[in-house]
C-alpha positions as CSV (number, residue, x, y, z in Angstrom):
1,M,93.0,85.5,79.4
2,I,91.6,89.6,80.4
3,L,88.9,89.4,83.1
4,V,86.9,93.0,83.5
5,K,84.6,93.3,86.6
6,T,80.7,92.7,85.8
7,Q,77.8,94.8,86.6
8,T,77.3,93.0,89.9
9,G,81.1,93.4,90.4
10,H,81.0,97.5,90.3
11,Q,78.4,97.7,92.7
12,A,80.0,94.8,95.2
13,L,83.6,97.4,94.5
14,K,80.9,100.5,95.7
15,D,78.6,99.1,98.2
16,R,81.4,95.8,100.0
17,S,78.0,93.6,100.0
18,V,80.7,91.1,99.1
19,T,83.2,90.4,101.6
20,L,87.1,90.1,99.6
21,S,90.0,90.2,101.7
22,P,92.2,93.4,101.7
23,R,94.6,91.6,98.9
24,Q,91.7,90.1,96.7
25,R,90.0,93.6,97.0
26,S,93.1,95.2,95.4
27,A,93.5,92.8,92.9
28,F,89.7,92.8,91.8
29,I,90.3,96.7,91.3
30,L,93.1,96.0,88.9
31,F,90.8,93.9,86.5
32,D,90.2,97.0,84.2
33,G,89.9,95.3,81.2
34,K,93.8,96.5,80.5
35,R,95.5,93.5,82.8
36,A,96.2,89.9,81.7
37,V,95.1,87.6,85.2
38,D,99.4,86.5,85.0
39,E,100.1,90.7,85.3
40,V,97.8,90.1,87.8
41,L,99.1,87.7,89.5
42,A,102.8,89.0,88.9
43,N,102.0,92.1,90.3
44,G,103.1,90.6,93.8
45,M,100.2,91.1,95.8
46,G,99.9,87.8,96.9
47,I,97.2,86.9,94.8
48,V,96.9,83.2,93.9
49,R,94.7,81.6,90.8
50,E,92.4,80.3,93.4
51,D,91.7,84.2,94.4
52,I,90.7,85.2,90.8
53,D,88.6,81.6,90.0
54,H,86.4,82.6,93.2
55,M,85.9,86.0,91.6
56,V,84.8,84.8,88.4
57,A,82.5,82.1,90.7
58,L,81.0,84.6,92.7
59,G,80.4,86.7,89.5
60,L,81.8,89.9,89.7
61,L,84.6,89.0,87.2
62,E,84.3,87.4,83.6
63,P,86.6,87.4,80.5
64,M,85.9,90.6,78.3
65,A,84.6,90.2,75.3
66,G,87.1,88.9,72.5
67,S,89.6,87.3,75.3
68,A,89.3,83.5,75.2
69,A,89.3,82.2,78.4
70,P,91.4,79.4,79.5
71,P,89.3,76.2,79.9
72,A,90.9,75.7,83.4
73,V,89.9,78.8,84.9
74,V,86.0,78.7,83.5
75,A,86.0,75.3,84.4
76,S,87.4,75.6,88.0
77,A,85.0,78.4,88.5
78,V,82.0,76.4,87.8
79,V,83.5,73.5,89.3
80,D,83.6,76.2,92.6
81,A,80.0,77.0,92.5
82,A,79.1,73.8,92.2
83,K,80.4,72.0,95.4
84,P,82.7,72.8,97.9
85,A,86.3,74.1,97.6
86,V,89.1,71.8,97.2
87,P,91.9,72.0,99.5
88,S,95.0,73.3,97.3
89,A,97.5,72.9,100.5
90,A,98.2,70.8,103.4
91,P,95.4,70.7,105.7
92,A,95.6,71.8,109.5
93,A,95.4,68.9,112.4
94,G,92.8,68.1,113.2
95,S,91.0,70.0,110.5
96,S,87.9,69.0,108.4
97,G,89.9,69.1,104.9
98,R,89.8,72.8,104.6
99,S,93.1,74.1,103.8
100,R,94.5,77.0,105.7
101,Q,94.3,79.7,103.2
102,Q,90.2,78.5,102.9
103,R,90.1,78.5,106.8
104,Y,91.8,82.4,106.7
105,K,89.2,83.4,103.5
106,D,86.1,81.9,106.1
107,A,87.5,83.7,109.5
108,Y,88.8,87.0,108.3
109,P,85.1,88.3,107.7
110,I,84.2,87.4,111.3
111,A,87.5,88.3,112.8
112,T,87.1,92.0,111.2
113,Q,83.1,92.2,112.0
114,L,84.0,91.4,115.7
115,T,86.9,93.7,116.1
116,G,85.0,96.2,114.0
117,S,82.2,96.4,116.6
118,L,84.2,97.3,119.4
119,G,84.4,101.0,118.5
120,L,87.3,103.0,119.5
121,M,88.4,100.6,122.0
122,G,88.9,98.0,119.3
123,F,90.8,100.3,116.7
124,R,94.1,99.0,117.0
125,L,93.2,95.6,117.3
126,N,90.8,96.0,113.8
127,L,94.0,97.2,112.3
128,Q,95.9,94.3,113.4
129,V,93.2,92.3,111.9
130,E,93.6,94.1,108.7
131,G,97.0,93.6,109.0
132,T,96.9,89.6,108.8
133,T,97.7,87.4,105.5
134,S,98.0,84.7,106.5
135,Y,95.8,81.8,108.5
136,E,98.6,81.7,110.6
137,D,98.9,85.5,111.6
138,L,94.5,85.7,112.4
139,L,95.2,82.1,114.8
140,A,97.9,84.1,116.8
141,L,95.0,87.0,117.1
142,A,92.6,84.8,118.4
143,P,93.3,84.8,121.9
144,K,93.1,88.9,122.0
145,I,89.8,89.2,119.8
146,R,88.3,86.4,122.3
147,A,89.7,88.1,125.2
148,A,88.2,91.4,124.0
149,V,84.7,90.0,122.7
150,G,84.4,87.1,124.8
151,P,84.2,83.5,124.1
152,E,80.6,83.5,123.3
153,K,80.9,86.1,120.5
154,A,84.8,84.8,119.2
155,A,82.7,81.2,119.0
156,A,81.9,81.5,115.2
157,L,85.8,82.9,114.9
158,D,86.8,79.5,116.5
159,K,85.1,77.3,114.6
160,A,86.3,79.2,110.9
161,L,89.4,78.7,112.4
162,N,89.2,74.7,113.5
163,D,86.7,73.1,111.9
C-alpha cells in the first residue's frame, strides 16, 4: 500500500501544527506517493506501524488513489481514532495501562516545549531532549528538565511520563 500526504498533512508539515516526534516527521516526509508503507518501515528510522496508523488517524496520510489499503491499517486507524490506544508493549510499573511508547509520545512535546522556553540557557538541554528516542531516554532527562524549569512547570511532564 502506498500512502500520500493529505492537504491537512501538507499544512501540518509547513506550520508544525501537529506535534510529531522527529522520527515520525522524517517518516512522514517519505510518504510521497512513490514509497510503499513497507519501504518506509524498512528504512531503519525506528518508525513502527503504530506511528503510521496514528498519522492516518490524524488525517495526515491517506491511501493513494488506486492503492488498496490493507484492512488492518484502515481498521486500526478507525479504531485508534474512536478509542484510546491499546498498549503494544508492556506498560511501565504502576502505570495506567499506557505503553512506554505512548508515554514517550505524550511526554516528548511537553519536554521540548519546556526546554525550548528556556531560551539560550536551555539550548543544550533542548538538544538532548530532541536526541531522545525512547521512554527510558526521556525519563533519564526528566530530573535535569525539572531542575531547569522548576517542579511546578515540570508537573505536566511528570504526569505524562508516570501516569
